[in-house]
N, C-alpha and C positions, 0 to 999 in steps of 0.2 A: 504494500500500500504506500502510495506516494505521501511523503510528509512525515512519516514516523522516523524518529531519530534512532538509529541502530547502535546503541551503546554496547560496548563489550561487556561480557559477563563479569569480568574481573572488576570493571569500574562499578557495575551495579552492586556487586557483593561488598566492595569497599564502602560505597555509600550506605548500604544497608547497615553495616556495623556502626557507622558514625551516627546515623539519624534514626535508627530503629526505635519504635515505641513512642516517639513524641506525638505523632499525629493521632495515635489511638487514644491518648489521654485527653487530647483536645476535643475529640469528637464525643466521647462518652462522658457527659457531665454528671450522670447519676451514679457513677461507680465510686466505691469507697477507695481509700488509699491502699497501696499495696501492703502496708504494714498490717492492715486489718483484714486482709483477704485470707481466707482459709484455703490452704493448699491441699487438694485431695491426694490420697495415697496413690503411689504409682500403680499402674495396671499393666500386666504383661501383655504384649501384642504379638501376633503371629509374625514370625520372621519371613520377609519377602526379599528375594534376591534383587539387588539394584539393577543388574543387567537385564533381567526379564521385564522390570517395570519400565525402563528406558525404551527398550525395543517395542513394547506394547504402546507406549505413548507416541512414538514416531509413526507406527502403523496407523494409529487413529488420526494423526495429522495428515497423513497421505490420503485418507478417505475424504477429508474436507476439500481436497484439490480435484476430486473426481468430477467428471462432467455430468454424471447422472445424479439427479436430485435425491433419489432413494439412497444412494451410497453416502452422500453427504449427510443426510438425515440420520443414517445409521451411525456415522461417526460422531455427530452431535449428541445423540442419545448415549453413546458410550462415554463421552466426556462428562455429561451430566451425572452419570452413574459413578465415575471415579471421583468427581468433586464431592458427591454426597457421602461416599465411602471414606474419603480422605486419602492423601498420598503425600510423598515427600515434597516439601516446598522447593528443594533444589532442582527437581525435575522441571517444574513450571518456570523456574528462574532461567534455566538453560534454553528453554524453547519459548520464552515469553513473547518476543516480538512476532515470531511465526504464528503462534497461537492467536494472538490478538488480531493480526492481519487476516487470518483465515476466518475467524469469527465475524469480523466486520464485513467481509466479502459475502458470507452467507446471509448476514442481516440485510445487506444492500440488494443482492441479486435474487435471493430465494423467494419462493412463494410463501403462502400463509404458514404452512406447517414448518417449513425451514426457518422462517422468521421467529416462530414461537420457540423452537428448540435453541436457536442461536441467542435469543433474548435471555432465556433461562441460564444457558451456559455462561454468558457474559456476566449475569448477575451473581452467579455462584463464584465466579472467578473474582469479582469485586470484593466479595466477603473474604475470600482467601488472602488477597494481597492488600487489604485495606491498611495494614500497619507497616507497609514497606514503601520504598520510593517509587515502586511501579504503580501505586495507586493514582498518582497524578496523570500518568499516561493513559490508564484505563478510563479515567474520568473525561479527559479532554477529547479523546478520539471517539469514545462510545457516545457521549452526550451530543457531540457534533453530528454524528451519523443518525442517531435516533431522533433528534430534534428536526433534522432535515426531512426524515421520513414522515414524521407526524404533521409537520406544517405543509408538506406537499404530499398528501395521502394518495396512495395507489388505488385506482378504481377497482382493481382485482383483490385488494386486501380485505379480508373478512373481518367482522367485529372481534373475533378471538385473536387474530393477528394484531389488530390495533391495540387491544388490551395488553397483549404481551409486550409490545413496545413501551407502553405507559409504565408497566410494572418494572421493566428493565431500566427505564429512566429513573424511577423512584429508588430502586435498590442501588444502582451504581452511584447516583448522586449522594444518597444517604451515607454510604460507607466510604466513598472515595473523594468526595468534595472536601476542600481544605478549609472552608469558612461558611458562615451563614448566608452570605450574599449569593454564593454559587447555589446553595440549596434553594433559596427563594427565587432564583432565576428559573430553576426547574419547576418549582411550584407555579410560576407564572405561565409556563407552557401548558401545564395541565389545566390551569384556571381558565384559559382561553376556550376550552371545551366545556367546562362546567358552567361558565357564564358566556356563551357565544354571542358575538356581536354581528355575525353575518349568517346568511341562510346556508351557506356551504358548510360552516362548522356545525350548525344545528342539525343538518341532515346526516352528518357524520356520526353523531352520538345518539344512540337509542336510550330508552329508559333504563334498561339493565346495564348498559355500558356506563351510564352516568353515575350509578351507585359505585362502581369500581373506581371510576375517576375520583370520586369524593374520598374514598378510602386511601388511594394513592397520595392525594393532596394532604390528607390528615397524617399519613405516615411521615411525610417530609416535614410537616409542621412539628412533629414530636422531636425532630432532630435539630430544631432551631432553638437556641437559648432565648427565653422570653424577652430579655432586655435587648436582644439584637433583631427583633422584628422591625422591619423597615416601616417607619411611620409614613402614611399617605399611600402606600402601595396596595394595602388590603382593605381600605375603607369600602364598605358596601358588601362585604362578605357575609355578615350576619343577615342583612336584608335578603340576599340571594338564598341562603339556607332556610330562612323563614318561608320563602316562596316554595322551595322544594319540599318543605315539611308538609305542605298541603297536598302533595301528589302521592299516590299510592306506592309507586315503585321506588321512590327515593326518600320516603318519610323517615325510615329507620336510620339510614346513612346520614341524612341531614341532621337528625336529632343528636346522633353521636358526635357529629362535627361541632355542633353548638356547645355540647358538654365539654369537648376538648378545648375549645376556645376559652370557655369560662375557667377551666382548670389552669390554663396558661396565665390567667389573671392579667391580660392586657386587652380588655374588651374595647377600650377607646380606639385602638388601632384597627379594629375590624368593623367599625360602625360610623356612618356619616351623621354628624350632628346637625340637627335643625337649629334655627335661630333661637328657639325656646330653650335649647339644651346647651347653648354655647357657654353660659355662665355656670352650668351645673358642675358640681364636684365629681371626682371619679367614682366615689361610692354611690352618689346619687344617680349617676349615669348607669352604673352597673345594676342597681336595683330597678331602674326604669326598663332597661333591656330585658332583665330577667323576668319581669312581670309580663312583658309582651310574649316572650318565648313560652312561659308557663301556660298562658291562655291558649296558645296554639297547640301545645302539647296535650292539654286536657281535651281540647276539641278533637284532635286526631285520635286520642285514646278512646274516647266515647264512640267515635265513628267506627273504630276497628272492631267493636263488639257486635256491630250490626251489618256492616258492609262486607260481603264475602271476599272480594279481592284483597282488601286491606287486612282482614282477619287472617287470611292465609299468609300474607306477608309477615305479620307479627308472629305467627306460629313458626315460621321458618327462620326468622332472623332476630327475634327478641323474646324476652321472658314475659310471663303473664303480667307481672306488675310493671313492666317496662322500666328498667334501671334509669333511663334518661329522665323520665318523668319524676321518679323518686329523688333523683339528684337535684333537680331544680325546685321540687316542692318541699323536700325535707332536708336538703343538703346531705343526703345519704350517699356516701361513696360506694361504688360497685366493688364487689369482691368475688372474684372467680378463682376456682381451685382446679388445676389440671394435674393429672397423674401421668408421669413418664417413668417407665421402668421401676414402678413402685415408689417413686419419689414425688413429692408435691411441689408444684410451682404455683405460688399464690400471687395473683394480680389484683392490686388494690387501687389502681388509678386508670383514668381514661388513656393516659399516655402508654402505659404498659399493655393495656388491652388492645389498643390500636396496633402497636408494634407486633404483638403476639399473633393477632389474627392475620395481619398482612403477610408476615414472614411464613406462617404456617401455610397460607394459601399459595405463596410463591414457591416454597420448597416442595410442598406436598404433605398431606396430612400424615401419611405413614412414615415418610422420610424425616419429618421434623423431629420426631422422638430421638432418632439416632443422632441427628444434627445437634440437638440441644445437649445430649450427653457427651458429645465428643468435640464440638467446635468451641474453642475458647472465646472467640469474638461474640458469638451468640450468648454464651454463658455470662460474659461481662455485661452484655446489654440488659439482661434480666436479673443480674446479681444472683445467679444460680450456681451453686457449688455442688456438683454431683458427688455422691458418696458411693464408693466402690467397695464391695465386700471382698475381703482378702480370700483368695483361693486356698482351700484346705490342702495342705501338703503333709506328707507322712513325716511324723516326728522321728528324729534320729537320736538315739540314746547311746551314750558311750559310758560303759561301766568304769567306776573309779579303780577297781582292782579285778583282774582276771587271773584265773589259775589254769594250768595245763595239767591234765591227767592223762596218762598213757599206760595201757597194759601191754607188757611185752611178753610175747610167747616165742620161746626158742626151742624148736623140736629136738635139736641135738643134745640138749642138757636136761630134757624132761625126765623127771623121776630120780635124778642123781643128787647126791648130797653136795652142796656148794663147796664143802671143804675138800671133797675128793676130785674137784675139777682141776684140770691142768692149766698152766699159764696161758697157753694159746686159746683154750676154751673161754677162760675168763676175759681175755682181751677181745675176743670176737663178740662175746655177749655185751661187753661194755660199748663197743663201737656200734652195734646194732641199736642198742637202747638210745645212745646219743643221737644217732641218725633220725630215729623216730621223733625224739623231742625237738630237734632242730627244725624238722619239717612242720611240726605243729606250731612252733614259735613263728616261723615264717608266714604261715597261713594266718595267724592272729595279727601280725604286723600289717599284712596286706589288707586285712579287714578294717583295721583302724585307719589306714591311709585312704581307703575308699570312702569311709564315713566323713573324714575331714574334707576331701575334695567335693563331696556332695553338699556339705554344709556351705562351702564357699561358692558353689555354683560352677565350679570348674568343669564338671562333666557336661553341663548344659551348653557352655560356651564352646567346648570342643566339638559338640554335635553341630552347633550353628556354623562354626568355621568349616567343618568338613562338608556341610551342606552347601555353603557358599562356594567353596572350591569346586565341588562337583558340578554345580550349575554353571560356573565359569568355564569348565572344560567342555560341557555339553553345548553351550551357546556362545 
């Protein structure tokens, strides 16, 4: 791809050692200090030969260059799978430029199915490299391509492909953007479709698509520190969501968006003041807007009990008592509890609920459980510390004192009085007895040495080294 700077691997690795970790702390504002973080116990992972992994990665890259769309889609699906399962960061580092270039080509030239797969693969890569210097390259080139495709939509692009591009925009910006201004620029691209000003944009977005756009916009809002919300850019947002609150297909998403805005506690930056409200204090303005939202929520909630379409929407996407209504009516914060691998993830804010729902939808409901348990970036986002049960291993005991007992049977001296034995017979008996005792002592020492090596793990590492050398000879 023209324009991508092809830095050497050595330069990138050097930069990674110097600047690694800085961007991650700037992006996650809700994470505790590293001193307070509980480090989970180490978990043994299955040994995988580096040679096999590298060759497999290269073969998948070659599929992305194939002229057949079905082969490229197969390669994209394979990359999505290895991103979800996890692999060595050094592999992606070695092939980073090639991978990014091929993904962007699939995103640009592919049809709907290929655009969907490429969008997810780029998003998963953004999560993987978000704490490295490669994050800036992923952000700049991906956002440039995705924004171009969204603003000049393809007539053949189906709604599912359009949604995939929007979700890719949200994920890549959220994890790889360096500041709040870049995040709000991506929010502005999505907002052009939530509040369209032309007929062409209105025709591009259906009612179902509009709800997904709202959740993508909300997800990006959760990544903006509330004091960095640009004043004057988002005025009128509350009025737009109040309008969408009256429509059946968007009432649930619009209600959650209003709740998130109030939780961010910068309501004045999302509302256009009338002349009557110019002299109103912030608390007075907040109370005024809250009353307007509450009246509309109560009206929508009453209608949902009788109108079949709206009732079905509530049954699919909201609880019976509607948490949004209880939040504005009684200041009752939501509380969700999700179970992953027997461990609880408790969500007690609209920010965490929005992030959880959007990421689970993007990664996949079944895959998100594994992702949460293994991916450190996602764990830091939700302040989730997985607990691993230590695998039971056989206990090795070494006695403090061991004795050797040996019974010697000498056929040649059987039944004879020891005093009547000759010197040669006594010498022979003594040598045979000593030989038996030495063999027993050697056997005992070998047993102790084996126990000591097993305690230190030496036997395990010897097996790993032999397996690696074997794979190296075969491949």
